[in-house]
C-alpha positions in Angstrom: 136.2 111.1 16.7 137.9 109.2 13.9 140.8 110.7 12.0 141.8 110.6 8.4 145.6 110.6 8.4 146.5 113.4 10.8 143.3 115.4 10.3 140.1 115.1 12.3 137.0 114.2 10.4 134.4 117.0 9.9 130.9 116.5 11.2 128.2 117.1 8.6 124.5 117.2 9.5 121.8 116.9 6.9 118.7 119.0 7.7 115.6 117.5 6.1 114.1 120.3 3.8 117.0 122.5 4.7 120.8 123.0 4.4 123.7 120.7 5.0 125.5 121.9 8.2 129.2 121.5 8.2 131.5 122.1 11.1 133.9 124.9 10.0 136.1 126.3 8.9 135.5 125.1 5.3 136.8 125.7 1.8 134.0 125.0 -0.7 134.7 124.5 -4.4 131.6 125.1 -6.7 131.0 123.2 -9.9 132.4 126.1 -12.0 135.6 126.1 -9.9 135.0 129.1 -7.7 136.2 128.8 -4.1 134.2 130.0 -1.1 136.0 130.0 2.2 134.3 130.4 5.6 136.0 130.4 9.0 132.7 130.2 10.9 132.3 127.4 13.5 129.3 126.0 11.6 128.6 126.6 7.9 125.1 126.1 6.2 125.6 124.8 2.7 122.6 125.2 0.4 121.1 122.0 -0.9 118.0 123.5 -2.6 119.9 125.9 -4.9 117.4 128.7 -4.2 120.0 130.7 -2.2 121.1 134.0 -3.7 124.3 133.4 -1.8 124.9 129.9 -3.2 126.7 127.7 -2.2 126.0 129.2 1.2 122.4 129.0 2.6 120.4 132.2 3.0 117.3 130.4 4.3 115.5 130.6 0.9 114.3 127.1 1.5 111.9 128.4 4.1 109.8 130.4 1.6 106.4 128.9 1.2 104.4 128.8 -2.0 101.0 130.3 -2.0 98.1 127.9 -2.1 96.0 128.1 -5.2 92.9 130.2 -4.9 89.9 128.1 -4.3 86.8 129.1 -6.3 
């Protein structure tokens, strides 16, 4: 794995239709300046902004919308 200075680069996986998976631990800074720290080995970061636990993913992206009634 490549390094940036003396730190190893983090692996980030983009899940189509889902979260961004980041190898932890991570320290996230939200747009309003709040910090969210996680020491988990893999952290799911919400990309759909539906999560009630934003910026962390709570699988809200999995909710399906009801099909319109066909008359």
